[in-house]
PyMOL Python script that loads the backbone (N, CA, C, O; Angstrom):
from pymol import cmd

cmd.read_pdbstr("""\
ATOM      1  N   MET A   1      81.590  83.265  87.771  1.00  0.00           N
ATOM      2  CA  MET A   1      82.634  83.827  88.622  1.00  0.00           C
ATOM      3  C   MET A   1      82.749  85.316  88.321  1.00  0.00           C
ATOM      4  O   MET A   1      82.699  85.743  87.167  1.00  0.00           O
ATOM      5  N   THR A   2      82.903  86.090  89.384  1.00  0.00           N
ATOM      6  CA  THR A   2      83.122  87.520  89.260  1.00  0.00           C
ATOM      7  C   THR A   2      84.391  87.889  90.024  1.00  0.00           C
ATOM      8  O   THR A   2      84.926  87.084  90.786  1.00  0.00           O
ATOM      9  N   TRP A   3      84.857  89.098  89.814  1.00  0.00           N
ATOM     10  CA  TRP A   3      86.035  89.552  90.560  1.00  0.00           C
ATOM     11  C   TRP A   3      85.878  91.027  90.881  1.00  0.00           C
ATOM     12  O   TRP A   3      85.078  91.741  90.276  1.00  0.00           O
ATOM     13  N   GLU A   4      86.672  91.461  91.859  1.00  0.00           N
ATOM     14  CA  GLU A   4      86.784  92.872  92.189  1.00  0.00           C
ATOM     15  C   GLU A   4      88.126  93.089  92.868  1.00  0.00           C
ATOM     16  O   GLU A   4      88.745  92.149  93.366  1.00  0.00           O
ATOM     17  N   TYR A   5      88.564  94.339  92.881  1.00  0.00           N
ATOM     18  CA  TYR A   5      89.756  94.686  93.646  1.00  0.00           C
ATOM     19  C   TYR A   5      89.371  94.830  95.112  1.00  0.00           C
ATOM     20  O   TYR A   5      88.292  95.326  95.436  1.00  0.00           O
ATOM     21  N   ARG A   6      90.273  94.388  96.002  1.00  0.00           N
ATOM     22  CA  ARG A   6      90.072  94.567  97.437  1.00  0.00           C
ATOM     23  C   ARG A   6      91.395  94.917  98.098  1.00  0.00           C
ATOM     24  O   ARG A   6      92.460  94.485  97.657  1.00  0.00           O
ATOM     25  N   ALA A   7      91.312  95.702  99.156  1.00  0.00           N
ATOM     26  CA  ALA A   7      92.488  95.980  99.983  1.00  0.00           C
ATOM     27  C   ALA A   7      92.681  94.781 100.914  1.00  0.00           C
ATOM     28  O   ALA A   7      91.740  94.319 101.560  1.00  0.00           O
ATOM     29  N   ILE A   8      93.908  94.296 100.968  1.00  0.00           N
ATOM     30  CA  ILE A   8      94.229  93.137 101.808  1.00  0.00           C
ATOM     31  C   ILE A   8      95.390  93.489 102.717  1.00  0.00           C
ATOM     32  O   ILE A   8      96.414  94.014 102.279  1.00  0.00           O
ATOM     33  N   ARG A   9      95.202  93.184 104.008  1.00  0.00           N
ATOM     34  CA  ARG A   9      96.236  93.429 105.020  1.00  0.00           C
ATOM     35  C   ARG A   9      97.177  92.231 105.088  1.00  0.00           C
ATOM     36  O   ARG A   9      96.744  91.081 105.153  1.00  0.00           O
ATOM     37  N   HIS A  10      98.468  92.529 105.070  1.00  0.00           N
ATOM     38  CA  HIS A  10      99.511  91.507 105.180  1.00  0.00           C
ATOM     39  C   HIS A  10     100.286  91.736 106.470  1.00  0.00           C
ATOM     40  O   HIS A  10     100.517  92.877 106.872  1.00  0.00           O
ATOM     41  N   ILE A  11     100.680  90.654 107.111  1.00  0.00           N
ATOM     42  CA  ILE A  11     101.502  90.724 108.322  1.00  0.00           C
ATOM     43  C   ILE A  11     102.690  89.793 108.114  1.00  0.00           C
ATOM     44  O   ILE A  11     102.526  88.640 107.716  1.00  0.00           O
ATOM     45  N   GLU A  12     103.878  90.302 108.387  1.00  0.00           N
ATOM     46  CA  GLU A  12     105.087  89.492 108.231  1.00  0.00           C
ATOM     47  C   GLU A  12     106.008  89.766 109.410  1.00  0.00           C
ATOM     48  O   GLU A  12     106.183  90.911 109.825  1.00  0.00           O
ATOM     49  N   THR A  13     106.591  88.703 109.943  1.00  0.00           N
ATOM     50  CA  THR A  13     107.586  88.846 110.996  1.00  0.00           C
ATOM     51  C   THR A  13     108.959  88.832 110.340  1.00  0.00           C
ATOM     52  O   THR A  13     109.331  87.870 109.667  1.00  0.00           O
ATOM     53  N   MET A  14     109.691  89.888 110.542  1.00  0.00           N
ATOM     54  CA  MET A  14     111.006  90.065 109.931  1.00  0.00           C
ATOM     55  C   MET A  14     112.071  89.369 110.780  1.00  0.00           C
ATOM     56  O   MET A  14     111.837  89.066 111.950  1.00  0.00           O
ATOM     57  N   PRO A  15     113.246  89.117 110.185  1.00  0.00           N
ATOM     58  CA  PRO A  15     114.359  88.615 110.992  1.00  0.00           C
ATOM     59  C   PRO A  15     114.598  89.579 112.159  1.00  0.00           C
ATOM     60  O   PRO A  15     114.619  90.796 111.976  1.00  0.00           O
ATOM     61  N   GLY A  16     114.773  89.038 113.320  1.00  0.00           N
ATOM     62  CA  GLY A  16     114.929  89.867 114.502  1.00  0.00           C
ATOM     63  C   GLY A  16     113.630  90.032 115.271  1.00  0.00           C
ATOM     64  O   GLY A  16     113.624  90.576 116.375  1.00  0.00           O
ATOM     65  N   GLY A  17     112.516  89.558 114.686  1.00  0.00           N
ATOM     66  CA  GLY A  17     111.251  89.531 115.400  1.00  0.00           C
ATOM     67  C   GLY A  17     110.319  90.704 115.189  1.00  0.00           C
ATOM     68  O   GLY A  17     109.202  90.685 115.707  1.00  0.00           O
ATOM     69  N   LYS A  18     110.730  91.734 114.444  1.00  0.00           N
ATOM     70  CA  LYS A  18     109.850  92.876 114.211  1.00  0.00           C
ATOM     71  C   LYS A  18     108.700  92.464 113.295  1.00  0.00           C
ATOM     72  O   LYS A  18     108.914  91.809 112.275  1.00  0.00           O
ATOM     73  N   THR A  19     107.490  92.850 113.662  1.00  0.00           N
ATOM     74  CA  THR A  19     106.310  92.567 112.853  1.00  0.00           C
ATOM     75  C   THR A  19     105.997  93.779 111.985  1.00  0.00           C
ATOM     76  O   THR A  19     105.941  94.909 112.471  1.00  0.00           O
ATOM     77  N   VAL A  20     105.794  93.528 110.696  1.00  0.00           N
ATOM     78  CA  VAL A  20     105.489  94.578 109.730  1.00  0.00           C
ATOM     79  C   VAL A  20     104.091  94.319 109.173  1.00  0.00           C
ATOM     80  O   VAL A  20     103.766  93.196 108.788  1.00  0.00           O
ATOM     81  N   VAL A  21     103.271  95.363 109.133  1.00  0.00           N
ATOM     82  CA  VAL A  21     101.915  95.272 108.599  1.00  0.00           C
ATOM     83  C   VAL A  21     101.807  96.239 107.425  1.00  0.00           C
ATOM     84  O   VAL A  21     102.245  97.385 107.519  1.00  0.00           O
ATOM     85  N   TRP A  22     101.222  95.778 106.315  1.00  0.00           N
ATOM     86  CA  TRP A  22     101.009  96.666 105.180  1.00  0.00           C
ATOM     87  C   TRP A  22      99.749  96.256 104.423  1.00  0.00           C
ATOM     88  O   TRP A  22      99.255  95.139 104.574  1.00  0.00           O
ATOM     89  N   LEU A  23      99.241  97.173 103.612  1.00  0.00           N
ATOM     90  CA  LEU A  23      98.056  96.945 102.792  1.00  0.00           C
ATOM     91  C   LEU A  23      98.435  97.002 101.320  1.00  0.00           C
ATOM     92  O   LEU A  23      99.282  97.793 100.904  1.00  0.00           O
ATOM     93  N   GLN A  24      97.779  96.137 100.540  1.00  0.00           N
ATOM     94  CA  GLN A  24      97.939  96.159  99.088  1.00  0.00           C
ATOM     95  C   GLN A  24      96.594  95.854  98.449  1.00  0.00           C
ATOM     96  O   GLN A  24      95.717  95.254  99.071  1.00  0.00           O
ATOM     97  N   ILE A  25      96.442  96.273  97.202  1.00  0.00           N
ATOM     98  CA  ILE A  25      95.240  95.976  96.427  1.00  0.00           C
ATOM     99  C   ILE A  25      95.495  94.696  95.630  1.00  0.00           C
ATOM    100  O   ILE A  25      96.529  94.542  94.979  1.00  0.00           O
ATOM    101  N   HIS A  26      94.516  93.776  95.700  1.00  0.00           N
ATOM    102  CA  HIS A  26      94.596  92.501  94.983  1.00  0.00           C
ATOM    103  C   HIS A  26      93.279  92.246  94.271  1.00  0.00           C
ATOM    104  O   HIS A  26      92.245  92.797  94.651  1.00  0.00           O
ATOM    105  N   ARG A  27      93.313  91.409  93.234  1.00  0.00           N
ATOM    106  CA  ARG A  27      92.087  90.911  92.625  1.00  0.00           C
ATOM    107  C   ARG A  27      91.589  89.751  93.470  1.00  0.00           C
ATOM    108  O   ARG A  27      92.350  88.858  93.842  1.00  0.00           O
ATOM    109  N   VAL A  28      90.293  89.782  93.766  1.00  0.00           N
ATOM    110  CA  VAL A  28      89.648  88.724  94.536  1.00  0.00           C
ATOM    111  C   VAL A  28      88.506  88.175  93.677  1.00  0.00           C
ATOM    112  O   VAL A  28      87.730  88.937  93.100  1.00  0.00           O
ATOM    113  N   TYR A  29      88.413  86.851  93.602  1.00  0.00           N
ATOM    114  CA  TYR A  29      87.414  86.186  92.763  1.00  0.00           C
ATOM    115  C   TYR A  29      86.338  85.561  93.638  1.00  0.00           C
ATOM    116  O   TYR A  29      86.622  85.044  94.718  1.00  0.00           O
ATOM    117  N   TYR A  30      85.105  85.614  93.162  1.00  0.00           N
ATOM    118  CA  TYR A  30      83.952  85.133  93.921  1.00  0.00           C
ATOM    119  C   TYR A  30      83.175  84.090  93.137  1.00  0.00           C
ATOM    120  O   TYR A  30      83.064  84.158  91.913  1.00  0.00           O
ATOM    121  N   GLU A  31      82.645  83.130  93.867  1.00  0.00           N
ATOM    122  CA  GLU A  31      81.587  82.233  93.388  1.00  0.00           C
ATOM    123  C   GLU A  31      80.380  82.613  94.222  1.00  0.00           C
ATOM    124  O   GLU A  31      80.312  82.270  95.402  1.00  0.00           O
ATOM    125  N   GLY A  32      79.431  83.312  93.633  1.00  0.00           N
ATOM    126  CA  GLY A  32      78.325  83.867  94.406  1.00  0.00           C
ATOM    127  C   GLY A  32      78.873  84.947  95.325  1.00  0.00           C
ATOM    128  O   GLY A  32      79.557  85.866  94.875  1.00  0.00           O
ATOM    129  N   ASP A  33      78.569  84.835  96.626  1.00  0.00           N
ATOM    130  CA  ASP A  33      79.058  85.801  97.612  1.00  0.00           C
ATOM    131  C   ASP A  33      80.303  85.319  98.336  1.00  0.00           C
ATOM    132  O   ASP A  33      80.783  85.990  99.250  1.00  0.00           O
ATOM    133  N   THR A  34      80.837  84.163  97.943  1.00  0.00           N
ATOM    134  CA  THR A  34      81.974  83.549  98.632  1.00  0.00           C
ATOM    135  C   THR A  34      83.261  83.765  97.855  1.00  0.00           C
ATOM    136  O   THR A  34      83.297  83.564  96.641  1.00  0.00           O
ATOM    137  N   ILE A  35      84.324  84.175  98.551  1.00  0.00           N
ATOM    138  CA  ILE A  35      85.633  84.320  97.913  1.00  0.00           C
ATOM    139  C   ILE A  35      86.139  82.925  97.564  1.00  0.00           C
ATOM    140  O   ILE A  35      86.275  82.067  98.436  1.00  0.00           O
ATOM    141  N   SER A  36      86.416  82.707  96.280  1.00  0.00           N
ATOM    142  CA  SER A  36      86.896  81.397  95.832  1.00  0.00           C
ATOM    143  C   SER A  36      88.407  81.387  95.622  1.00  0.00           C
ATOM    144  O   SER A  36      89.048  80.348  95.784  1.00  0.00           O
ATOM    145  N   SER A  37      88.984  82.541  95.262  1.00  0.00           N
ATOM    146  CA  SER A  37      90.431  82.622  95.076  1.00  0.00           C
ATOM    147  C   SER A  37      90.839  84.090  95.026  1.00  0.00           C
ATOM    148  O   SER A  37      89.999  84.990  95.036  1.00  0.00           O
ATOM    149  N   TRP A  38      92.129  84.302  94.975  1.00  0.00           N
ATOM    150  CA  TRP A  38      92.666  85.660  94.898  1.00  0.00           C
ATOM    151  C   TRP A  38      94.033  85.593  94.252  1.00  0.00           C
ATOM    152  O   TRP A  38      94.649  84.529  94.198  1.00  0.00           O
ATOM    153  N   GLU A  39      94.506  86.718  93.766  1.00  0.00           N
ATOM    154  CA  GLU A  39      95.848  86.805  93.200  1.00  0.00           C
ATOM    155  C   GLU A  39      96.793  87.298  94.290  1.00  0.00           C
ATOM    156  O   GLU A  39      96.707  88.455  94.701  1.00  0.00           O
ATOM    157  N   PRO A  40      97.694  86.435  94.767  1.00  0.00           N
ATOM    158  CA  PRO A  40      98.596  86.828  95.852  1.00  0.00           C
ATOM    159  C   PRO A  40      99.522  87.992  95.494  1.00  0.00           C
ATOM    160  O   PRO A  40      99.944  88.741  96.375  1.00  0.00           O
ATOM    161  N   ASN A  41      99.835  88.144  94.217  1.00  0.00           N
ATOM    162  CA  ASN A  41     100.643  89.295  93.806  1.00  0.00           C
ATOM    163  C   ASN A  41      99.724  90.513  93.709  1.00  0.00           C
ATOM    164  O   ASN A  41      98.605  90.405  93.208  1.00  0.00           O
ATOM    165  N   PRO A  42     100.189  91.668  94.183  1.00  0.00           N
ATOM    166  CA  PRO A  42      99.336  92.857  94.156  1.00  0.00           C
ATOM    167  C   PRO A  42      99.017  93.302  92.730  1.00  0.00           C
ATOM    168  O   PRO A  42      99.766  93.027  91.792  1.00  0.00           O
ATOM    169  N   SER A  43      97.904  93.986  92.594  1.00  0.00           N
ATOM    170  CA  SER A  43      97.483  94.528  91.305  1.00  0.00           C
ATOM    171  C   SER A  43      98.054  95.926  91.119  1.00  0.00           C
ATOM    172  O   SER A  43      98.358  96.624  92.086  1.00  0.00           O
ATOM    173  N   TRP A  44      98.193  96.315  89.870  1.00  0.00           N
ATOM    174  CA  TRP A  44      98.653  97.658  89.507  1.00  0.00           C
ATOM    175  C   TRP A  44      97.627  98.246  88.559  1.00  0.00           C
ATOM    176  O   TRP A  44      97.115  97.538  87.692  1.00  0.00           O
ATOM    177  N   PRO A  45      97.315  99.526  88.704  1.00  0.00           N
ATOM    178  CA  PRO A  45      96.364 100.117  87.767  1.00  0.00           C
ATOM    179  C   PRO A  45      96.968 100.171  86.365  1.00  0.00           C
ATOM    180  O   PRO A  45      98.170 100.373  86.193  1.00  0.00           O
ATOM    181  N   GLY A  46      96.112  99.988  85.384  1.00  0.00           N
ATOM    182  CA  GLY A  46      96.605 100.032  84.012  1.00  0.00           C
ATOM    183  C   GLY A  46      95.463 100.100  83.017  1.00  0.00           C
ATOM    184  O   GLY A  46      94.295  99.987  83.388  1.00  0.00           O
ATOM    185  N   GLY A  47      95.802 100.282  81.776  1.00  0.00           N
ATOM    186  CA  GLY A  47      94.831 100.328  80.697  1.00  0.00           C
ATOM    187  C   GLY A  47      95.522 100.661  79.399  1.00  0.00           C
ATOM    188  O   GLY A  47      96.659 101.131  79.390  1.00  0.00           O
ATOM    189  N   GLU A  48      94.835 100.417  78.308  1.00  0.00           N
ATOM    190  CA  GLU A  48      95.387 100.706  76.986  1.00  0.00           C
ATOM    191  C   GLU A  48      95.115 102.139  76.556  1.00  0.00           C
ATOM    192  O   GLU A  48      95.570 102.570  75.496  1.00  0.00           O
ATOM    193  N   SER A  49      94.377 102.876  77.372  1.00  0.00           N
ATOM    194  CA  SER A  49      94.094 104.288  77.083  1.00  0.00           C
ATOM    195  C   SER A  49      93.964 105.018  78.416  1.00  0.00           C
ATOM    196  O   SER A  49      93.877 104.397  79.475  1.00  0.00           O
ATOM    197  N   LEU A  50      93.953 106.328  78.345  1.00  0.00           N
ATOM    198  CA  LEU A  50      93.765 107.120  79.553  1.00  0.00           C
ATOM    199  C   LEU A  50      92.414 106.810  80.191  1.00  0.00           C
ATOM    200  O   LEU A  50      92.307 106.746  81.416  1.00  0.00           O
ATOM    201  N   GLU A  51      91.393 106.620  79.376  1.00  0.00           N
ATOM    202  CA  GLU A  51      90.061 106.314  79.894  1.00  0.00           C
ATOM    203  C   GLU A  51      90.052 104.972  80.626  1.00  0.00           C
ATOM    204  O   GLU A  51      89.439 104.854  81.687  1.00  0.00           O
ATOM    205  N   GLU A  52      90.725 103.959  80.072  1.00  0.00           N
ATOM    206  CA  GLU A  52      90.796 102.662  80.743  1.00  0.00           C
ATOM    207  C   GLU A  52      91.573 102.761  82.055  1.00  0.00           C
ATOM    208  O   GLU A  52      91.207 102.129  83.046  1.00  0.00           O
ATOM    209  N   LEU A  53      92.638 103.549  82.058  1.00  0.00           N
ATOM    210  CA  LEU A  53      93.410 103.747  83.286  1.00  0.00           C
ATOM    211  C   LEU A  53      92.548 104.446  84.336  1.00  0.00           C
ATOM    212  O   LEU A  53      92.584 104.071  85.508  1.00  0.00           O
ATOM    213  N   GLN A  54      91.779 105.449  83.936  1.00  0.00           N
ATOM    214  CA  GLN A  54      90.894 106.143  84.872  1.00  0.00           C
ATOM    215  C   GLN A  54      89.855 105.181  85.449  1.00  0.00           C
ATOM    216  O   GLN A  54      89.562 105.224  86.644  1.00  0.00           O
ATOM    217  N   LYS A  55      89.308 104.327  84.612  1.00  0.00           N
ATOM    218  CA  LYS A  55      88.316 103.349  85.074  1.00  0.00           C
ATOM    219  C   LYS A  55      88.951 102.397  86.085  1.00  0.00           C
ATOM    220  O   LYS A  55      88.347 102.087  87.112  1.00  0.00           O
ATOM    221  N   ASP A  56      90.160 101.936  85.798  1.00  0.00           N
ATOM    222  CA  ASP A  56      90.839 101.021  86.709  1.00  0.00           C
ATOM    223  C   ASP A  56      91.130 101.709  88.042  1.00  0.00           C
ATOM    224  O   ASP A  56      90.982 101.100  89.102  1.00  0.00           O
ATOM    225  N   LEU A  57      91.542 102.972  87.992  1.00  0.00           N
ATOM    226  CA  LEU A  57      91.788 103.718  89.229  1.00  0.00           C
ATOM    227  C   LEU A  57      90.499 103.900  90.027  1.00  0.00           C
ATOM    228  O   LEU A  57      90.533 103.890  91.257  1.00  0.00           O
ATOM    229  N   LEU A  58      89.375 104.066  89.353  1.00  0.00           N
ATOM    230  CA  LEU A  58      88.096 104.153  90.034  1.00  0.00           C
ATOM    231  C   LEU A  58      87.792 102.841  90.762  1.00  0.00           C
ATOM    232  O   LEU A  58      87.314 102.853  91.896  1.00  0.00           O
ATOM    233  N   LEU A  59      88.071 101.714  90.109  1.00  0.00           N
ATOM    234  CA  LEU A  59      87.853 100.415  90.757  1.00  0.00           C
ATOM    235  C   LEU A  59      88.758 100.255  91.982  1.00  0.00           C
ATOM    236  O   LEU A  59      88.343  99.664  92.979  1.00  0.00           O
ATOM    237  N   PHE A  60      89.983 100.773  91.917  1.00  0.00           N
ATOM    238  CA  PHE A  60      90.865 100.761  93.086  1.00  0.00           C
ATOM    239  C   PHE A  60      90.237 101.596  94.207  1.00  0.00           C
ATOM    240  O   PHE A  60      90.231 101.184  95.367  1.00  0.00           O
ATOM    241  N   SER A  61      89.714 102.760  93.855  1.00  0.00           N
ATOM    242  CA  SER A  61      89.104 103.649  94.834  1.00  0.00           C
ATOM    243  C   SER A  61      87.902 102.982  95.507  1.00  0.00           C
ATOM    244  O   SER A  61      87.714 103.110  96.717  1.00  0.00           O
ATOM    245  N   ILE A  62      87.103 102.282  94.734  1.00  0.00           N
ATOM    246  CA  ILE A  62      85.951 101.558  95.285  1.00  0.00           C
ATOM    247  C   ILE A  62      86.421 100.501  96.279  1.00  0.00           C
ATOM    248  O   ILE A  62      85.777 100.285  97.306  1.00  0.00           O
ATOM    249  N   ALA A  63      87.543  99.840  95.980  1.00  0.00           N
ATOM    250  CA  ALA A  63      88.087  98.821  96.884  1.00  0.00           C
ATOM    251  C   ALA A  63      88.424  99.416  98.243  1.00  0.00           C
ATOM    252  O   ALA A  63      88.291  98.743  99.266  1.00  0.00           O
ATOM    253  N   LEU A  64      88.860 100.673  98.262  1.00  0.00           N
ATOM    254  CA  LEU A  64      89.249 101.317  99.514  1.00  0.00           C
ATOM    255  C   LEU A  64      88.051 101.674 100.385  1.00  0.00           C
ATOM    256  O   LEU A  64      88.217 101.978 101.566  1.00  0.00           O
ATOM    257  N   GLU A  65      86.863 101.641  99.828  1.00  0.00           N
ATOM    258  CA  GLU A  65      85.652 101.934 100.589  1.00  0.00           C
ATOM    259  C   GLU A  65      85.081 100.695 101.268  1.00  0.00           C
ATOM    260  O   GLU A  65      84.154 100.800 102.071  1.00  0.00           O
ATOM    261  N   LYS A  66      85.627  99.519 100.950  1.00  0.00           N
ATOM    262  CA  LYS A  66      85.125  98.255 101.489  1.00  0.00           C
ATOM    263  C   LYS A  66      85.987  97.793 102.657  1.00  0.00           C
ATOM    264  O   LYS A  66      87.100  98.277 102.863  1.00  0.00           O
ATOM    265  N   ARG A  67      85.448  96.853 103.409  1.00  0.00           N
ATOM    266  CA  ARG A  67      86.168  96.285 104.547  1.00  0.00           C
ATOM    267  C   ARG A  67      87.498  95.701 104.078  1.00  0.00           C
ATOM    268  O   ARG A  67      87.569  95.067 103.025  1.00  0.00           O
ATOM    269  N   ILE A  68      88.546  95.918 104.862  1.00  0.00           N
ATOM    270  CA  ILE A  68      89.868  95.369 104.545  1.00  0.00           C
ATOM    271  C   ILE A  68      89.866  93.877 104.849  1.00  0.00           C
ATOM    272  O   ILE A  68      89.449  93.451 105.926  1.00  0.00           O
ATOM    273  N   LEU A  69      90.335  93.095 103.893  1.00  0.00           N
ATOM    274  CA  LEU A  69      90.451  91.646 104.078  1.00  0.00           C
ATOM    275  C   LEU A  69      91.822  91.315 104.657  1.00  0.00           C
ATOM    276  O   LEU A  69      92.743  92.129 104.585  1.00  0.00           O
ATOM    277  N   LYS A  70      91.959  90.127 105.229  1.00  0.00           N
ATOM    278  CA  LYS A  70      93.218  89.682 105.820  1.00  0.00           C
ATOM    279  C   LYS A  70      93.820  88.586 104.954  1.00  0.00           C
ATOM    280  O   LYS A  70      93.136  87.627 104.597  1.00  0.00           O
ATOM    281  N   ALA A  71      95.097  88.725 104.615  1.00  0.00           N
ATOM    282  CA  ALA A  71      95.763  87.742 103.771  1.00  0.00           C
ATOM    283  C   ALA A  71      95.682  86.345 104.387  1.00  0.00           C
ATOM    284  O   ALA A  71      95.532  85.354 103.672  1.00  0.00           O
ATOM    285  N   GLU A  72      95.782  86.270 105.714  1.00  0.00           N
ATOM    286  CA  GLU A  72      95.765  84.949 106.359  1.00  0.00           C
ATOM    287  C   GLU A  72      94.394  84.271 106.271  1.00  0.00           C
ATOM    288  O   GLU A  72      94.295  83.063 106.489  1.00  0.00           O
ATOM    289  N   ASP A  73      93.344  85.019 105.958  1.00  0.00           N
ATOM    290  CA  ASP A  73      92.012  84.443 105.818  1.00  0.00           C
ATOM    291  C   ASP A  73      91.676  84.083 104.383  1.00  0.00           C
ATOM    292  O   ASP A  73      90.627  83.492 104.127  1.00  0.00           O
ATOM    293  N   MET A  74      92.540  84.424 103.448  1.00  0.00           N
ATOM    294  CA  MET A  74      92.254  84.185 102.038  1.00  0.00           C
ATOM    295  C   MET A  74      92.446  82.710 101.700  1.00  0.00           C
ATOM    296  O   MET A  74      93.264  82.030 102.320  1.00  0.00           O
ATOM    297  N   PRO A  75      91.676  82.202 100.692  1.00  0.00           N
ATOM    298  CA  PRO A  75      91.825  80.803 100.297  1.00  0.00           C
ATOM    299  C   PRO A  75      93.252  80.505  99.837  1.00  0.00           C
ATOM    300  O   PRO A  75      93.904  81.347  99.219  1.00  0.00           O
ATOM    301  N   LYS A  76      93.713  79.338 100.135  1.00  0.00           N
ATOM    302  CA  LYS A  76      95.058  78.905  99.723  1.00  0.00           C
ATOM    303  C   LYS A  76      95.049  78.411  98.306  1.00  0.00           C
ATOM    304  O   LYS A  76      96.090  78.007  97.787  1.00  0.00           O
TER     305      LYS A  76
END
""", "prot")
cmd.dss("prot")
cmd.show_as("cartoon", "prot")
cmd.util.cbc("prot")
cmd.orient("prot")
C-alpha cells in the first residue's frame, strides 16, 4: 500500500438550498493504481523540523499539480 496527498472537491447543500463547493488536501491510499481508501478529515502540513515541514509542503504542492478528485467518488 502506498499513499499520497490529493486535492479533493467537496460539495455540500446548506440549509436553505445553497450549494457550497470547496477543495481540501487529503491523504489517499492505493493498492497498485487503485484508490483503496482515504482520510475524510483534511491533512495539515507538519513535521518535527523545518526540513520535514518543507518536505510535507512540497508533497502538498505536488498534489495541486494532479487531477482534482471528487469526494463523492471516494471509497466509503
